[in-house]
C-alpha positions, 0 to 999 in steps of 0.5 A: 466491518468498519472501525468507527471514529468520531467525525470531530476526531483529529487524526495525528500525523504520528501513529500509535498502536492504540487500535492494534492494542484494542484489537488484541484486547478483543482477542486477536493474536495477529493484526495485519495492517495494509495500505495501497500505493500507486492507485492514482498513477497512470503508469506502473503497477498498484502496490499493496503493502502488508505489515504483521503486528503480534500480540504484545508488541508495544513499540515501533520504529521512531519517526514512522509515519504514513509514507505520504508524510515522509520524504523519499530519503526518510522513507528509504532510511525507515524501510530497513527498520520496518523490515526488522520490526516485523514480517511484511510483504508487498503485492502488485497488480500490473497496468495491464491487469488494471486495464482489464479488470479495473483498479478496485478489483486489482487493489484487492488482488494485489492485497491477496497476493501480499497475504499469500506471500505472508502465508508462505512465510508462515504467518497465520493469515486465517487467524489475523485481523486485517486492517485496511486504510479507508472506508472501502473493503476492496479486499474481501471480494477477491478472497477465496474464503472470508477473513476478518477484514476491518476498515478505518478512515485515516488508518495510514496516519493513526495505526502503526501497522498500516503506516509500516505497510504504506512505507513498505509499499511506497519504497518497493514501488518507487524502486520499481519505477526508478528501474523502469525509468532506466529503460524509459527515461523519456517519461521522467518516472525517476521523479514522478514514479508514474503519476500524471506529472507534466513531464510524464504527459509530455513524454506520452505526447512525444513517444506514445504509450508503453506496456507499463502505462494504464492505457484506458486511463490516458487520452493521447493524440498519438 
């Protein structure tokens, strides 16, 4: 199901809890915002963050925005505040899995893994409304049983729950890629985080591919 918005509506860079409040007004007790990071990278996993909002929530950390609108320093500063604000999780799908099954399927699988982590933490996922950024429901095909999944274009900017999920996913995935950089500094993952920057491609040309690369995404002469 898609939460529609008027084409002329301008999405603010500063999120609110308006969408979540509307869902609570419909009867929801829990809203789980979800957002992906690393979809377009050529190395490293795709990550899907999840953040839980409970009915009655009326505030969120100051300065919270979609992770793409924040500097790395600001994201790192916000991450502990987001963690204090509510329960969350990050699910991953590896480069090998992406090569084998495709990015859309593995977005769904990474999201399912994040929801399983929430379930293990005691969150009543079955009763939640799950809010995805964008207009594509890549989660439902990977679920063992149906959940109440809604999509919304621009939710990462408009909805505080989804913005929080994006910060969780971005900070955790960036940390993984910095660790990977220590083992493979020749690809400059410390700065490009696995995306297709010039230094990354130069590293591929000089050293070939690693187990962390999405091999089917990369054309190389080696």
